[in-house]
C-alpha positions in Angstrom: -76.1 37.1 -218.3 -76.9 37.7 -222.0 -77.9 41.3 -221.1 -74.6 41.9 -219.2 -72.5 40.6 -222.1 -74.4 42.8 -224.5 -73.8 45.9 -222.4 -70.1 45.1 -222.0 -69.6 44.8 -225.7 -71.4 48.1 -226.3 -69.3 50.0 -223.8 -65.9 48.7 -225.0 -66.5 48.8 -228.7 -63.9 51.1 -230.3 -66.3 52.3 -233.0 -69.0 53.5 -230.6 -69.2 57.3 -230.2 -70.8 58.4 -226.9 -70.6 61.8 -225.1 -70.5 59.9 -221.8 -67.4 57.9 -222.8 -64.8 59.0 -220.4 -62.0 56.4 -220.3 -61.8 54.4 -223.5 -59.6 51.3 -223.4 -56.6 51.2 -225.7 -53.0 50.0 -225.8 -50.9 51.3 -222.8 -48.2 52.2 -225.3 -50.5 55.1 -226.7 -50.8 58.0 -224.3 -52.6 61.2 -224.5 -53.7 64.1 -222.2 -57.0 65.9 -222.0 -58.0 69.4 -220.9 -61.5 70.5 -220.2 -60.8 74.0 -221.5 -58.8 73.2 -224.6 -59.1 70.7 -227.5 -57.6 67.3 -226.9 -53.8 67.1 -227.5 -53.1 63.6 -228.7 -49.5 62.5 -228.3 -48.9 59.0 -229.5 -45.7 57.3 -228.7 -45.4 54.0 -230.5 -43.3 51.4 -228.8 -44.0 48.8 -231.4 -45.9 48.9 -234.8 -49.7 49.1 -234.7 -51.3 45.7 -235.5 -54.6 45.0 -237.2 -57.0 42.5 -235.8 -59.3 40.5 -238.1 -58.3 42.7 -241.0 -59.6 45.9 -239.4 -57.2 48.8 -239.8 -55.6 50.0 -236.5 -57.3 53.0 -234.9 -56.3 55.7 -232.4 -58.7 58.1 -230.6 -59.7 61.2 -232.5 -61.8 64.1 -231.2 -64.8 65.0 -233.4 -67.2 67.7 -232.1 -66.0 67.1 -228.5 -66.7 63.3 -228.8 -64.0 60.6 -228.9 -64.2 58.3 -231.9 -62.0 55.7 -233.7 -59.9 57.2 -236.4 -57.8 55.4 -239.0 -54.1 55.6 -238.4 -52.3 56.0 -241.8 -48.5 55.4 -242.4 -46.8 56.8 -245.5 -45.8 54.2 -248.0 -42.2 53.7 -249.0 -42.8 54.8 -252.5 -44.3 58.1 -251.2 -40.9 59.1 -249.6 -38.9 61.4 -251.9 -35.7 59.8 -253.4 -32.5 61.0 -251.7 -29.4 62.3 -253.5 -26.6 60.0 -254.1 -24.2 62.2 -252.1 -24.4 64.3 -249.1 -21.7 66.7 -250.4 -22.9 70.1 -251.3 -20.8 73.1 -252.7 -22.2 76.6 -252.5 -20.6 79.7 -253.8 -20.7 83.3 -252.6 -20.4 86.2 -255.0 -16.7 86.9 -254.3 -15.3 84.3 -256.7 -17.9 82.2 -258.4 -15.6 81.3 -261.3 -13.3 79.4 -258.9 -16.2 77.8 -257.1 -17.6 76.5 -260.5 -14.1 75.0 -261.3 -14.1 73.3 -257.9 -17.5 71.8 -258.4 -16.5 70.6 -261.9 -13.5 68.9 -260.5 -15.7 67.0 -258.0 -18.3 66.2 -260.6 -21.0 68.2 -258.9 -23.2 71.1 -259.7 -23.0 74.3 -257.6 -25.8 74.4 -255.0 -28.7 76.8 -255.7 -28.5 79.8 -253.5 -30.1 83.3 -253.6 -27.9 86.1 -252.5 -29.1 89.7 -252.9 -28.6 93.2 -251.4 -31.3 95.5 -250.2 -31.2 99.2 -251.1 -29.5 100.0 -247.8 -26.7 97.4 -248.5 -28.0 94.7 -246.2 -27.3 91.1 -247.5 -30.0 88.5 -247.9 -29.2 84.8 -248.3 -31.6 81.9 -248.9 -30.7 78.4 -249.8 -32.7 77.1 -252.8 -32.3 73.4 -251.9 -32.4 71.2 -248.9 -29.1 70.7 -247.0 -30.5 68.8 -244.0 -28.0 66.2 -242.9 -25.4 67.2 -245.6 -21.8 68.3 -245.5 -21.8 71.8 -246.9 -18.8 73.6 -248.3 -19.1 77.4 -248.7 -16.5 78.9 -251.1 -16.0 82.5 -250.3 -12.7 84.4 -250.2 -12.8 87.5 -248.1 -11.1 89.6 -250.7 -11.9 93.3 -251.5 -14.4 94.5 -250.7 -13.4 92.6 -247.6 -16.1 93.7 -245.2 -18.9 92.9 -247.8 -17.5 89.4 -248.6 -16.9 88.6 -245.0 -20.4 89.5 -243.9 -21.8 87.5 -246.8 -19.8 84.5 -245.7 -21.2 84.8 -242.1 -24.7 85.0 -243.3 -24.3 82.0 -245.6 -22.9 80.0 -242.7 -25.9 81.1 -240.5 -28.4 80.1 -243.3 -26.8 76.6 -243.5 -26.9 76.1 -239.8 -30.5 77.1 -239.6 -31.3 74.7 -242.5 -29.9 71.8 -240.3 -26.7 71.1 -242.3 -24.7 68.3 -240.6 -21.3 69.9 -241.1 -20.5 73.4 -242.5 -17.0 74.1 -243.9 -16.0 77.6 -244.7 -13.6 77.3 -247.8 -11.7 80.6 -247.7 -9.2 80.7 -250.5 -8.0 84.1 -249.3 -8.4 85.0 -245.7 -8.7 88.7 -245.2 -7.5 90.5 -242.1 -4.7 87.9 -241.8 -2.1 90.5 -241.6 -3.5 91.9 -238.3 -2.3 88.7 -236.5 -0.3 90.3 -233.7 0.3 93.5 -231.9 3.4 95.4 -233.2 2.4 98.7 -231.4 0.4 99.7 -228.4 -3.3 99.7 -228.5 -3.6 97.8 -231.8 -6.4 95.2 -232.5 -5.8 91.7 -233.5 -8.4 91.5 -236.2 -7.4 88.0 -237.4 -8.6 86.6 -234.1 -11.8 88.7 -234.1 -12.7 87.4 -237.6 -11.9 83.8 -236.6 -14.3 84.2 -233.6 -17.0 85.5 -235.8 -16.8 82.6 -238.3 -16.9 80.2 -235.4 -19.9 81.9 -233.7 -21.7 82.0 -237.0 -21.8 78.2 -237.0 -18.9 76.9 -239.1 -17.6 73.5 -238.0 -14.3 73.6 -240.0 -12.3 76.1 -242.0 -10.3 75.3 -245.2 -7.8 78.1 -245.9 -5.2 78.6 -248.6 -1.8 80.2 -247.8 -2.5 82.1 -244.6 -0.3 85.1 -244.1 1.2 83.4 -241.0 0.7 79.9 -239.6 -0.2 81.3 -236.2 -3.6 82.3 -237.5 -4.7 78.7 -237.4 -4.5 78.9 -233.6 -7.1 81.7 -233.6 -9.9 79.3 -234.5 -11.5 77.1 -231.9 -12.5 74.7 -234.7 -10.4 72.5 -237.0 -8.5 74.3 -239.8 -7.1 72.6 -242.9 -4.3 74.8 -244.3 -3.1 74.1 -247.8 -0.5 75.9 -249.9 -1.1 77.3 -253.4 2.6 77.4 -254.1 2.9 73.8 -255.4 0.7 75.0 -258.3 3.3 77.6 -259.0 6.1 75.1 -258.6 4.6 72.8 -261.3 4.4 75.8 -263.7 8.0 76.8 -263.1 9.1 73.2 -263.6 7.6 73.3 -267.0 9.7 76.2 -268.1 13.2 75.8 -269.6 15.2 77.4 -266.9 18.5 75.7 -265.9 18.5 74.7 -262.3 22.0 76.1 -261.8 20.8 79.6 -262.9 17.9 79.7 -260.4 17.9 81.6 -257.1 14.9 82.0 -254.9 14.5 85.4 -253.2 12.5 86.3 -250.1 11.2 89.9 -250.4 11.5 90.4 -246.6 12.9 88.6 -243.6 9.4 87.4 -242.5 9.1 85.3 -245.6 12.4 83.5 -245.2 10.8 80.2 -244.1 8.3 80.3 -247.1 11.1 81.0 -249.6 13.4 78.3 -248.1 10.8 75.6 -248.5 10.0 76.9 -252.0 13.7 76.7 -252.9 14.0 73.2 -251.5 11.2 72.0 -253.8 12.7 73.9 -256.8 15.7 71.7 -257.2 17.2 72.8 -254.0 18.0 76.3 -255.4 20.0 78.8 -253.4 18.4 81.4 -251.3 18.7 85.2 -251.1 16.9 87.6 -248.8 15.9 91.3 -249.2 16.3 93.2 -246.1 13.9 96.2 -245.9 12.7 98.7 -243.4 9.0 99.6 -243.3 8.0 103.1 -242.3 4.3 102.6 -242.4 1.5 100.5 -243.8 1.9 99.8 -247.6 5.2 101.8 -247.5 8.5 99.9 -247.8 12.1 100.9 -248.2 14.8 98.4 -249.3 18.2 98.5 -247.5 20.3 95.7 -248.8 20.5 92.1 -250.3 21.7 89.0 -248.5 23.0 86.5 -251.1 24.3 86.3 -254.7 22.0 86.9 -257.6 24.5 88.1 -260.3 23.8 86.5 -263.7 21.0 84.4 -262.3 17.3 84.1 -262.7 15.7 85.4 -259.6 12.4 84.0 -258.4 10.7 86.3 -255.8 8.2 84.4 -253.6 5.5 85.9 -251.4 2.1 84.9 -250.1 0.3 88.0 -251.5 0.9 91.1 -253.6 -1.1 94.1 -252.4 0.3 97.4 -253.6 3.4 95.7 -255.0 5.6 98.2 -253.2 7.7 95.6 -251.4 8.2 93.2 -254.4 8.8 96.1 -256.9 11.5 97.7 -254.7 13.1 94.2 -254.2 13.1 93.8 -258.0 14.9 97.1 -258.5 17.6 95.9 -256.0 17.9 92.6 -257.8 18.6 94.3 -261.1 21.1 96.5 -259.5 22.9 93.5 -258.1 23.1 91.9 -261.6 20.1 89.5 -261.8 19.5 88.4 -265.4 15.7 88.0 -265.0 13.3 88.5 -262.2 10.1 86.4 -261.7 7.4 87.4 -259.2 5.4 84.5 -257.7 2.5 85.0 -255.3 -0.6 83.0 -254.3 -2.9 85.9 -253.6 -3.2 88.8 -256.0 -4.9 91.7 -254.1 -3.6 94.3 -256.6 -4.5 97.5 -254.8 -3.4 100.7 -256.6 -0.8 101.3 -257.9 0.1 97.6 -258.1 -0.6 97.3 -261.8 1.6 100.2 -262.7 4.5 98.8 -260.7 4.2 95.2 -261.9 3.9 96.2 -265.6 6.8 98.7 -265.6 9.3 96.2 -267.1 10.9 95.0 -263.8 9.5 91.5 -264.1 9.9 88.9 -266.8 6.7 87.3 -265.6 4.3 87.8 -262.6 2.8 84.4 -261.6 -0.3 84.3 -259.4 -3.3 82.0 -258.7 -7.0 82.6 -258.9 -7.8 82.6 -255.1 -8.8 86.2 -255.8 -10.6 87.0 -259.1 -8.5 89.1 -261.4 -10.6 91.7 -263.2 -10.0 92.5 -266.9 -8.7 96.0 -266.0 -6.1 94.5 -263.8 -4.4 92.3 -266.4 -1.2 93.1 -268.2 1.1 91.2 -270.6 3.5 89.8 -268.0 0.7 88.3 -265.9 0.1 84.6 -265.7 -2.9 83.3 -263.6 -2.9 79.7 -262.5 -5.9 77.8 -261.0 -6.0 76.3 -257.6 -9.3 74.6 -258.3 -7.9 71.1 -258.4 -6.0 71.6 -255.2 -9.0 72.9 -253.3 -11.3 70.4 -254.9 -9.1 67.4 -253.9 -8.8 68.8 -250.4 -12.6 69.2 -250.1 -13.2 65.6 -251.2 -10.6 64.3 -248.7 -12.1 66.3 -245.9 -15.6 65.0 -246.8 -14.2 61.4 -247.1 -12.3 61.7 -243.8 -8.9 61.3 -245.5 -5.6 63.0 -244.8 -5.2 66.3 -246.8 -1.5 65.8 -247.0 -1.6 64.5 -250.5 0.7 64.6 -253.6 1.3 66.5 -255.7 -0.1 69.2 -253.4 1.6 68.3 -250.2 2.6 70.9 -247.7 5.8 72.8 -248.1 7.2 71.8 -244.8 7.4 75.3 -243.5 8.7 75.6 -240.0 
């Protein structure tokens, strides 16, 4: 009996290493598979924490030189785990408008995320995040302003980089959404590029889009992901309210029939000012011809409202008509300043008392002129980003929507 007990203790001892040991006994909760032609692949699935008996550290089977032996199972200590950031909110900026991105981050009390963006000799774009975003809510600030194709491709690659870095949510913050004017077919065999760009952003991996003053509200329907649409015009309204202009002298003017809803909502917020409409006939892209004016502007301060100024052909011809009809002063207000040539020459020709825009698109030094006033939408976008992150309504004062039909 003593001999049998001694043999049993030797066979089932966990510290004994023997080449003839074929089925060692261990907890059923630990499983592994063996293969005679390959090294042992140990897969340990712990149903409950490993326990130590009589002060001996817990052990799992380890293969050493083809022989199973007991190995110490180590668990990282709590103090070895790196400290996590206090917030899961991350703001990254592309190269299109870094100044606006920095203002947004400052409003939120954050630093811009570290990101590496460069271009190879052949023009290809390379993006690498310089910090971890695993499990984070990432907001990528990148308007698709000129050069539109370069900035759009950069945004798509940034989204892809965040998706492959295991970001929890990716929001594309697009202060200016390029290709928004190609939102419908007005002639045969035309493309609807706005829908195409929306599909590209969605397929790249974005979970949400935050856009400012889309050319038309229907563009929101092109996305298969949630879209938060905010208006930059309340920023302009605050600025106009600070000017000493009598409300009885104001008239809000829409430069074309398509912008009537926008101008009407703007006039309602601006002391319920009267509305005038410029009727024009367009003969081609970036070519406009004014026909007549609907409304009375004689002796009044006319405020022309549009979502963007590209070549300034429409708004300049409208200003000429307003002066012909007796307007005392003409102000031009727009959220997006694309300023394609010859916009600067037209806007600085003396037709306008002041041209008021926002910084959704960066304004270069060579595109400035004395009548130009640039307002910042950083607080508007920063507050909206925080509310999206905090799962709050984005319909907040003083930057509420303009109730455009």
